[in-house]
C-alpha positions in Angstrom: -26.7 163.6 -44.2 -22.6 163.7 -43.5 -20.0 165.7 -44.7 -16.3 164.7 -44.2 -13.2 164.8 -46.2 -11.6 161.5 -47.2 -8.3 160.7 -50.0 -9.8 157.2 -49.8 -13.4 158.1 -50.4 -12.9 161.3 -52.7 -13.9 159.4 -56.4 -16.6 157.6 -54.7 -19.7 158.8 -56.8 -23.5 157.1 -56.9 -25.1 154.8 -54.5 -24.2 152.2 -52.8 -26.8 150.3 -50.9 -28.9 152.3 -48.8 -26.3 155.5 -49.0 -25.7 157.8 -51.8 -22.5 160.0 -52.2 -21.6 162.7 -53.8 -19.6 166.4 -54.1 -21.4 169.6 -53.9 -19.5 172.5 -53.5 -15.9 171.3 -53.7 -17.3 169.1 -50.6 -17.6 165.2 -50.8 -21.6 164.3 -49.4 -23.4 161.3 -47.9 -26.5 160.7 -47.5 -29.0 157.8 -46.9 -31.5 156.8 -49.7 -35.4 157.6 -48.9 -37.4 154.9 -47.6 -40.4 155.9 -50.1 -41.3 153.5 -52.2 -44.1 153.7 -55.0 -46.6 151.2 -54.1 -47.1 149.3 -57.1 -50.2 147.1 -57.1 -50.4 143.8 -59.6 -53.9 142.8 -60.2 -54.2 140.2 -57.5 -53.4 143.0 -54.3 -56.3 145.3 -56.1 -58.8 142.4 -55.8 -57.6 141.4 -52.4 -58.2 145.3 -51.1 -61.8 145.4 -52.8 -62.7 142.2 -50.6 -61.4 143.7 -47.4 -62.6 147.0 -48.1 -66.3 145.5 -48.6 -65.7 143.3 -45.4 -64.9 146.4 -43.5 -67.9 148.5 -45.1 -70.6 146.3 -44.1 -68.7 144.8 -40.7 -71.0 147.2 -38.9 -74.1 145.9 -40.3 -73.1 142.4 -38.7 -70.4 143.4 -35.9 -73.1 142.1 -33.3 -74.6 139.0 -34.8 -70.8 138.0 -35.1 -69.9 136.8 -31.3 -72.3 134.3 -31.5 -72.0 133.1 -34.4 -68.5 132.5 -34.4 -68.9 131.4 -31.3 -66.5 133.8 -29.0 -67.0 136.8 -26.5 -63.8 138.7 -28.3 -65.4 141.3 -31.1 -61.6 141.3 -32.2 -61.8 137.5 -32.8 -65.1 138.1 -34.1 -63.9 140.3 -37.1 -61.0 137.7 -37.6 -63.3 134.9 -38.3 -65.3 136.3 -40.3 -63.1 138.0 -43.1 -61.7 134.3 -42.8 -65.5 133.0 -43.4 -65.9 136.0 -46.3 -62.7 137.2 -47.7 -63.1 134.8 -50.9 -66.9 134.7 -51.3 -68.4 135.8 -54.7 -69.6 139.5 -54.4 -66.9 140.7 -52.1 -64.5 142.6 -54.9 -67.9 143.9 -56.2 -68.5 145.1 -53.4 -72.0 143.1 -52.5 -73.8 145.3 -55.4 -76.3 142.7 -56.2 -79.4 141.0 -54.0 -78.2 137.3 -54.1 -74.3 138.9 -52.9 -75.6 139.5 -49.2 -77.4 136.3 -48.9 -73.7 135.3 -49.7 -72.3 136.3 -46.5 -71.7 134.1 -43.6 -72.4 135.4 -40.2 -72.0 131.7 -38.8 -69.2 129.3 -39.9 -68.6 125.9 -38.7 -68.8 122.1 -38.7 -72.1 120.9 -38.0 -74.9 120.3 -40.3 -77.4 123.4 -41.1 -80.6 123.3 -40.2 -83.7 122.6 -42.5 -84.9 126.3 -41.9 -86.7 129.1 -43.7 -88.1 132.6 -43.1 -90.2 135.1 -44.4 -90.7 138.6 -44.4 -93.9 140.5 -44.1 -93.5 144.1 -44.3 -97.0 145.1 -43.5 -96.9 143.2 -40.6 -93.3 144.1 -39.7 -92.5 140.4 -38.9 -90.5 137.6 -39.9 -91.8 134.2 -39.7 -89.0 131.1 -39.5 -90.2 127.8 -39.5 -87.6 124.7 -39.6 -88.2 120.6 -39.9 -86.9 118.0 -37.4 -83.6 116.6 -38.8 -82.8 112.9 -37.5 -79.5 112.5 -35.3 -76.6 112.1 -36.7 -73.1 113.1 -37.2 -72.8 116.6 -36.4 -76.7 116.9 -36.3 -78.2 115.8 -33.0 -81.9 116.7 -31.7 -80.7 119.0 -28.7 -78.8 122.0 -31.6 -80.2 125.4 -31.4 -81.6 126.4 -34.7 -81.1 131.1 -34.3 -82.8 133.1 -37.1 -81.0 136.7 -37.7 -81.9 139.9 -39.6 -79.7 143.0 -40.7 -81.2 146.5 -41.9 -78.6 147.0 -44.9 -76.5 150.1 -45.3 -78.1 150.9 -41.1 -76.0 149.0 -38.8 -78.6 147.6 -37.2 -79.6 143.5 -36.7 -81.1 140.9 -34.1 -81.0 137.7 -33.5 -83.3 135.1 -31.8 -83.1 131.8 -30.8 -85.9 129.8 -32.4 -85.8 126.2 -31.1 -84.1 122.9 -31.5 -84.0 120.4 -34.4 -85.3 117.4 -32.7 -88.7 118.6 -33.3 -90.3 121.0 -36.4 -91.2 124.1 -35.5 -92.5 127.8 -35.9 -91.7 131.5 -34.6 -92.8 134.7 -35.5 -91.0 137.7 -34.5 -91.0 141.1 -35.0 -89.2 143.6 -36.6 -87.1 145.8 -34.4 -88.9 149.2 -33.7 -85.8 151.8 -34.6 -85.3 149.8 -38.3 -85.0 151.7 -41.7 -86.7 148.7 -42.7 -85.8 150.0 -46.6 -83.9 147.1 -47.6 -83.4 144.0 -44.9 -82.0 140.2 -45.3 -82.2 137.1 -43.1 -80.1 133.9 -42.1 -80.0 131.1 -39.6 -77.8 128.9 -38.6 -77.5 126.1 -35.6 -75.1 125.5 -32.6 -74.6 122.5 -30.0 -76.2 123.1 -26.6 -73.0 124.0 -25.3 -72.7 126.8 -27.2 -68.5 125.5 -28.6 -70.0 124.8 -32.6 -72.3 126.4 -35.4 -72.8 125.3 -38.6 -72.4 127.5 -41.7 -75.1 130.2 -41.6 -77.9 130.2 -44.2 -78.5 133.3 -46.6 -82.6 132.6 -46.2 -84.6 136.1 -47.4 -84.4 139.3 -48.6 -86.8 142.0 -49.0 -87.1 145.9 -50.2 -89.7 148.2 -49.7 -91.9 148.8 -52.0 -90.9 146.1 -54.0 -93.1 142.8 -53.6 -91.8 140.8 -56.1 -87.7 141.3 -54.6 -89.1 138.8 -51.5 -87.4 136.1 -51.6 -87.1 133.1 -49.5 -85.0 130.2 -49.8 -85.3 126.3 -48.3 -82.1 124.8 -47.6 -81.6 121.5 -47.2 -78.4 119.6 -45.6 
């Protein structure tokens, strides 16, 4: 704020640009406008903010999986690629309120052909059984591609992944659930990665399981 005497500006009032002038107590006063502006959010902005908030909320569940799935050693880069792969996916605006939404979350994204992979969670034996089928060689799908399976303990920030085998043979692997999992609600995913570890397929949501609800066990075979 400034106070001055000037015959040139003595009749100057109101605002010019980001400056306001007025007379108070017989003195000419000039001051800068406040930079505060009300944040007027459009519906599109609100939807996008809701999506980003959902991604931030679930990031803890997936964080340890994403460097492997997005081919990076940088957690920051993994986060950026995770956002890019999931921001516009169904369910982000609702906050992943439905079972199917969790199976739609992407933990890997890339040009390779997705594997022929299924999974089943056994709550009694506390294991996951992965099964996969051989895939003939073709562009972005060769026998040396490695297959991965992963599980998250939904809402508990715990997760784990396993390297299962390769595309060149049929296979099956049963793995134990981590002992520190709460095991109230879990989701299983899978994807393929080339031998060099530089490219992946898009991930598949394979199965979801909820405690005390046998009917909620879902398993879904994926074909390329």
